[in-house]
N, C-alpha and C positions, 0 to 999 in steps of 0.2 A: 504493501500500500505506500502512495507517494503522499506524505503530510503537508502541507504547506509549509511549516522548518524544513524539510528536507528540501526545498523549492527556494527557498531564500539564501543567497549570496553575503549577507552582510548580519552581523550578527545587533539585534533588535535590544535595546535597554528599555528599561519603566520609566516612564518620563510623563508628568501629568500635568498639561496647559488646556486653560481655551482656545478656541479656533474656530474658523468659518469655513467652511466649502460654498464656493459661488461658481456661477459660472456655468457652462457649455451645456449642463444636464440640471440644474438645482435650480438657479437662482439665487440665493443666499440662504444658509443654514445652519447655524450652531452646533458646534462639536465639541467630541474633550481627545484630544489625543492622551494617548495612555503608553504607546510603547511608539520608540523611534529609532531611526539609522541612518546611514549617512543616504539608504536607497530609497527608503517608504517609512509608513508609519501605518499604526493601527489607531481608528479612531472611533467612539461610543457613539452612536446615534440611532435612535428609533426609525430614521427615513433613511433606510439604505439604500445604494444605487445598486444596479445591475452589473456583475463580472463586465470590463471592458469599456464602462462609461467611464468617461476625461470629466474633471475638473479642476479647480483650481483650490490648495489648500492654503488659507491665510494664518498665520502666526506669529510670535517673539520668541524669539531665543536669543536669551540676554539682551543684549540693546539691538537689536537688527530686528525688524519686519521684515518675514519672509512670504512671498507671495509664488509658491512652487504648481507647477503643473502635473498632478500627477493623474494616475488610471487606477480604478479599481478589479487589484485582482480579484477579491472574492469577498460576500457579503455573506453576512448570519443574520438572518430577520430578526427586528428590533433591538438587536446588539449593538450593531457595530461591520466595520468594514476594513480591509488589506488594502494600504494604498500603496503603488511602486512611483515613486516619484520619476517622471518619464523626460522632464526639462529643469535643470537648473542652473542659474548663474553660477560663473566659476567663485566669485566673492561666497554665496549662499552655499553652492558645495562643500567650499572651506571652513565656513560659520558649522554646518553639518560635521564635515568628520572632525574638526578640532571638538565640538560638545559633546561628540559618542564617544571620542578616544581619552576624551580626561577622566569616563566614570568608571 
């Protein structure tokens, strides 16, 4: 059986912060990030999008406001979604890598 953890290429860490999803498929929805890595995040939300949907995740990390394009990799109804970051600026990529690396 191939599980989500086996497909993941980078380690996620526990990280709790308020965030928003906006854009292509959702308008704007408040969510909570509960895990993050340099390549993606898990967000708690009762309103999940289907796997493959594209959106933007907005959140604050340290003193930086990030707006990251992401694709839904999997969704658990009424629980949340696993997101893969699909477009990161070099600055955002470095900010995430440094944040995850120091934990």
